[in-house]
C-alpha positions in Angstrom: 0.0 0.0 0.0 1.3 3.4 -0.9 0.9 6.2 1.6 -1.2 9.3 0.5 0.3 12.7 0.4 0.9 14.1 3.9 0.7 10.6 5.4 3.6 8.7 6.9 5.0 5.7 4.8 4.0 2.3 6.0 6.3 1.0 8.8 9.0 -1.2 7.4 11.0 -3.7 9.3 13.9 -2.0 11.0 17.3 -3.0 9.6 19.5 -5.4 11.6 21.9 -3.2 13.6 25.6 -4.1 13.0 27.3 -0.7 13.7 28.0 -1.0 17.4 31.4 0.8 16.9 29.6 4.0 15.7 27.2 4.0 18.5 25.2 1.7 20.8 21.5 1.5 21.7 20.5 3.1 25.0 20.2 0.4 27.5 16.8 0.6 29.2 18.4 0.4 32.7 20.4 3.5 31.7 17.2 5.4 30.7 15.6 4.5 34.0 18.5 6.0 35.8 18.4 9.2 33.7 14.7 9.9 33.9 14.5 11.4 37.5 17.0 14.1 36.4 14.8 15.0 33.4 11.8 15.3 35.6 11.7 16.0 39.4 15.4 16.3 40.1 15.9 19.1 37.5 18.2 21.3 39.6 21.6 22.8 38.5 24.4 20.7 40.1 26.3 23.9 40.8 23.6 25.4 42.8 24.9 24.9 46.4 22.3 26.5 48.4 19.2 24.3 48.1 18.1 20.7 47.8 17.5 20.8 44.1 21.2 21.6 43.5 22.3 19.0 46.1 20.3 16.2 44.4 21.8 17.0 41.0 25.3 17.2 42.5 24.8 13.8 44.1 24.2 12.4 40.6 27.6 13.6 39.5 29.3 12.2 42.6 27.7 8.8 42.1 28.6 8.7 38.5 32.3 9.6 39.3 32.4 6.5 41.5 30.8 4.3 38.8 33.1 5.4 36.0 36.3 5.4 38.1 35.4 1.8 39.3 35.5 0.6 35.8 39.1 1.9 35.1 40.7 1.4 38.6 40.8 5.1 39.2 39.9 7.4 42.1 36.5 9.2 41.8 38.3 12.6 42.0 40.3 11.8 38.9 37.3 11.7 36.7 36.1 14.8 34.9 32.9 14.9 32.8 32.9 16.4 29.3 30.6 16.2 26.2 32.4 13.1 24.9 35.7 11.6 23.9 36.3 14.2 21.2 36.2 17.0 23.7 38.3 14.9 26.2 40.9 14.2 23.5 41.1 17.8 22.5 41.4 19.0 26.2 44.1 16.5 27.1 46.3 16.9 24.0 46.1 20.7 23.7 46.1 21.2 27.4 49.1 19.1 28.2 51.2 20.6 25.4 50.2 24.1 26.5 51.6 23.5 30.0 54.5 21.1 29.3 55.4 21.8 25.7 57.6 24.7 26.5 60.1 22.4 28.3 59.2 19.1 26.5 58.2 20.1 23.0 57.6 16.7 21.5 54.2 15.0 21.0 54.2 11.3 19.8 51.0 9.6 18.5 50.1 7.0 15.9 48.8 7.4 12.3 45.6 5.3 12.9 44.4 7.3 15.9 40.8 8.7 15.9 40.5 11.9 13.7 40.1 14.1 16.8 43.4 13.0 18.2 45.3 13.5 14.9 43.7 17.0 14.3 44.5 18.0 17.9 48.1 16.9 17.4 48.3 18.9 14.1 46.9 21.9 15.9 49.8 21.5 18.4 52.3 21.3 15.6 50.9 24.5 14.2 51.6 26.1 17.6 55.2 25.3 17.1 55.5 21.9 18.9 57.2 18.9 17.5 54.9 16.1 16.3 55.9 12.6 15.6 53.2 10.3 14.0 54.3 6.7 14.1 53.2 4.2 11.3 51.7 0.8 12.2 52.6 -2.7 11.0 50.4 -4.5 8.4 48.2 -5.9 11.3 47.5 -2.5 12.7 49.7 -2.7 15.8 52.4 -0.1 16.4 56.0 -1.2 16.4 57.3 -0.9 20.0 60.9 -0.4 18.7 59.7 2.6 16.8 57.9 3.9 20.0 61.0 3.6 22.0 63.0 5.4 19.3 60.5 8.3 19.1 60.0 8.8 22.8 62.8 10.6 24.6 63.5 13.2 27.4 62.0 15.9 25.1 58.7 14.2 24.8 55.8 15.7 26.8 53.0 13.4 25.8 52.5 10.0 24.2 49.0 9.4 22.9 48.0 5.9 21.7 44.4 4.6 21.5 43.5 1.4 23.3 41.3 -0.2 20.6 41.0 1.0 17.1 37.5 2.3 16.1 37.7 1.0 12.6 39.7 -2.4 12.7 39.3 -3.3 16.4 43.0 -4.0 17.1 44.2 -3.7 20.7 47.4 -1.7 21.1 50.1 -2.8 23.6 49.4 -0.1 26.1 51.3 -1.6 29.0 54.5 -1.8 27.0 54.0 1.7 25.6 53.3 3.1 29.1 56.5 1.5 30.3 58.5 3.4 27.6 56.7 6.7 28.3 57.5 6.4 32.0 61.2 5.5 31.5 61.5 8.8 29.5 59.4 11.0 32.0 56.6 11.5 29.4 52.9 11.6 30.2 50.9 8.8 28.7 47.4 9.2 27.3 45.0 6.9 25.6 41.7 7.3 23.8 40.0 4.3 25.5 36.5 5.1 24.1 36.3 1.7 22.1 37.8 -0.3 25.0 35.9 1.2 28.0 33.4 -1.3 29.2 34.3 -3.9 26.5 37.7 -5.1 27.7 39.5 -4.6 31.0 41.3 -1.3 31.4 43.3 -0.5 34.6 44.9 2.9 34.4 47.5 2.0 37.0 48.5 -1.4 35.5 48.8 0.4 32.1 50.6 3.4 33.6 48.1 5.8 32.1 48.2 9.4 33.2 45.3 10.4 31.1 42.4 8.7 29.3 39.4 9.7 27.2 35.9 8.1 27.5 32.6 8.2 25.6 29.1 7.4 27.0 27.4 6.4 23.8 29.8 3.5 23.0 28.8 1.6 26.1 24.9 1.8 25.9 24.8 5.2 27.5 23.5 8.5 26.1 25.2 10.7 23.5 26.6 14.0 24.4 28.3 12.9 27.6 31.9 11.6 28.1 34.7 12.0 30.6 38.5 12.1 30.9 40.7 10.5 33.6 43.6 12.6 34.9 45.9 11.1 37.4 46.0 13.3 40.5 49.0 15.5 41.0 50.8 18.4 39.5 52.7 16.3 37.1 49.5 15.9 35.0 48.6 19.6 35.0 46.8 20.8 31.8 45.2 23.9 30.6 41.4 23.9 30.3 39.9 24.0 26.8 36.9 26.1 28.0 36.8 29.3 30.1 34.0 29.9 32.4 32.6 29.1 35.8 35.5 26.7 36.8 33.2 23.6 37.1 34.9 20.2 37.2 37.8 21.5 39.3 38.4 24.3 36.7 39.2 21.8 34.0 35.9 21.9 32.2 33.7 25.0 32.6 29.9 24.7 31.9 26.8 23.5 33.5 26.9 19.7 33.6 23.7 17.7 32.6 22.9 15.4 35.5 20.7 13.2 33.4 23.5 12.5 31.0 26.1 12.1 33.6 23.8 9.6 35.5 23.3 7.7 32.3 27.1 7.4 31.7 27.5 6.3 35.3 24.9 3.6 35.1 26.3 2.4 31.8 29.6 2.1 33.4 28.2 0.2 36.4 26.4 -2.2 34.1 29.5 -2.8 31.9 31.6 -3.6 35.1 29.0 -6.2 36.2 28.4 -7.7 32.7 31.6 -7.3 30.8 32.5 -11.0 31.0 29.1 -12.1 29.7 29.1 -9.5 27.0 32.5 -10.5 25.8 31.6 -14.2 25.8 28.5 -13.4 23.7 30.6 -11.2 21.3 33.1 -14.0 20.9 30.5 -16.6 20.1 28.5 -14.4 17.6 31.7 -13.2 16.0 32.9 -16.8 15.4 29.5 -17.7 14.0 29.5 -14.8 11.7 33.0 -15.5 10.4 32.6 -19.3 10.0 29.3 -19.0 8.0 30.5 -16.0 5.9 33.9 -17.2 5.1 32.5 -20.8 4.2 30.1 -19.2 1.7 32.5 -16.5 0.3 36.1 -17.8 0.4 38.6 -15.0 -0.2 37.3 -12.5 2.3 40.1 -10.7 4.1 40.1 -9.7 7.8 41.7 -6.4 8.4 43.9 -6.0 11.5 45.4 -8.5 13.8 43.5 -11.8 13.9 43.9 -12.2 17.6 44.9 -9.0 19.2 41.5 -7.4 18.8 38.1 -7.1 20.3 35.7 -9.8 19.1 32.9 -7.3 18.5 34.7 -5.6 15.6 35.1 -7.3 12.2 36.5 -5.2 9.4 36.4 -7.2 6.2 37.5 -6.7 2.6 35.4 -8.3 -0.2 37.8 -8.5 -3.1 36.5 -7.3 -6.4 33.4 -5.7 -4.8 32.8 -2.0 -4.2 31.9 -1.5 -0.6 29.5 1.5 -1.2 27.7 -0.5 -3.9 27.5 -3.4 -1.6 26.0 -1.3 1.1 23.4 0.0 -1.4 22.3 -3.7 -1.9 22.0 -4.5 1.7 19.6 -2.0 3.0 18.2 -4.6 5.5 21.5 -4.3 7.4 22.8 -1.3 9.3 26.6 -1.3 9.1 29.3 1.0 7.6 32.2 1.1 5.3 34.4 2.9 7.9 34.3 5.2 10.9 31.2 7.3 11.4 33.4 10.2 12.5 35.1 10.2 9.1 31.9 9.9 7.0 32.3 13.5 5.6 35.7 12.7 4.2 36.3 11.6 0.7 38.5 8.8 -0.4 39.3 5.4 1.2 39.9 5.0 4.9 43.2 6.3 6.2 43.3 3.6 8.7 43.2 0.8 6.0 45.7 2.8 3.9 48.1 2.7 6.9 47.9 -1.1 6.8 49.2 -1.1 3.4 45.9 -1.8 1.6 45.5 -0.4 -1.9 42.7 2.1 -2.7 40.8 -0.7 -4.4 41.1 -3.0 -1.5 40.2 -0.3 1.1 37.0 0.6 -1.0 35.9 -3.0 -0.8 35.9 -3.0 3.0 32.9 -3.0 5.4 32.9 -2.8 9.2 30.7 -5.1 11.2 30.0 -4.3 14.8 28.4 -6.8 17.2 27.0 -5.8 20.5 24.9 -6.6 23.7 21.6 -6.8 21.9 22.8 -8.8 18.7 21.3 -12.3 18.4 22.1 -15.5 16.6 19.1 -15.1 14.4 20.2 -11.6 13.3 23.8 -12.9 12.7 22.5 -15.8 10.4 20.2 -13.3 8.6 23.1 -10.9 8.0 25.3 -13.6 6.6 22.5 -14.6 4.2 21.9 -11.0 3.0 25.7 -10.4 2.5 26.2 -13.7 0.6 23.1 -12.9 -1.6 24.3 -9.4 -2.3 28.0 -10.4 -3.1 26.7 -13.1 -5.4 24.4 -10.7 -7.2 27.3 -8.3 -7.8 29.5 -11.0 -9.3 31.0 -12.7 -6.4 34.6 -12.3 -5.1 37.3 -11.5 -7.6 41.1 -11.1 -6.9 
């Protein structure tokens, strides 16, 4: 039936969601935790003279405890922001502003999130020395090259924990050791690792870390950064204003969003093992069925040093965008959502040595908490049918 002019289109079946690296659905338990602060507890958390403000402030205190518990930090070392992009900008620019005059070097990796790379380039334009390290063909940084780049002139080393496009896990503990031996601060964008794989800031020797709420079944528009206590981790704030968040992030916080991030972190801490086991099982099921039906598919990134929920695959001889156009019943992507406005193939896949043609044949499949075996099987069937329709895999 065709809808008449002015009427909504008939409801279609929603696509199977396989883009969990881009964002995650809001967990109902998170929504329940947020609602009181959207309704009756609507006070400004910085209003210190009455109960409405105290209730809102309490939400921030509880969330600090929930977030810090997930990464082995102290509650007072967690600062709320609008998301990991703001956190990365604050840390990289803020650290270099304070320490760059005596330690002018900033070291990062070519496959970092765009907001890290752009912040690093900003620092370079301010006169600081920037070293961007390559990665090996499996997406992992070479520790010998890290050791060569980091010296007594290095203020900050910034390496993400889990890559948002290819899911590989970087050797943070070893990198942290190199940074500490040279007196450099060590930062990691842990947005894709937070709540999915164990992260202990002390064990990894992290001084600073960036967090996002919407990657762990929390709301969008909220994130945080971890900053180890002490003068050694001093940084300049990105925003000027009312000195909220101990002067490091001015602006009125949103208690509902903060409560949502806190509850998402609490759930992740309790259910990480179960979520991981589920992702491993579904990922294996997906790969076994798809690879059996379409021999020649290539997995991008290290086969083992990765989170199971991320599968970045090349379909040789198939254009990824054309393939996406033929699988409208699936919601997945050909790369990072943050880079969707950019033209050309993925810079992450190019860094692995893939040709432009190979990179353009890639799709990213993200599996998450609410994925099911039925959805995985249906997704494989849809992909196989579409690839076959487009001529199959060709070298």
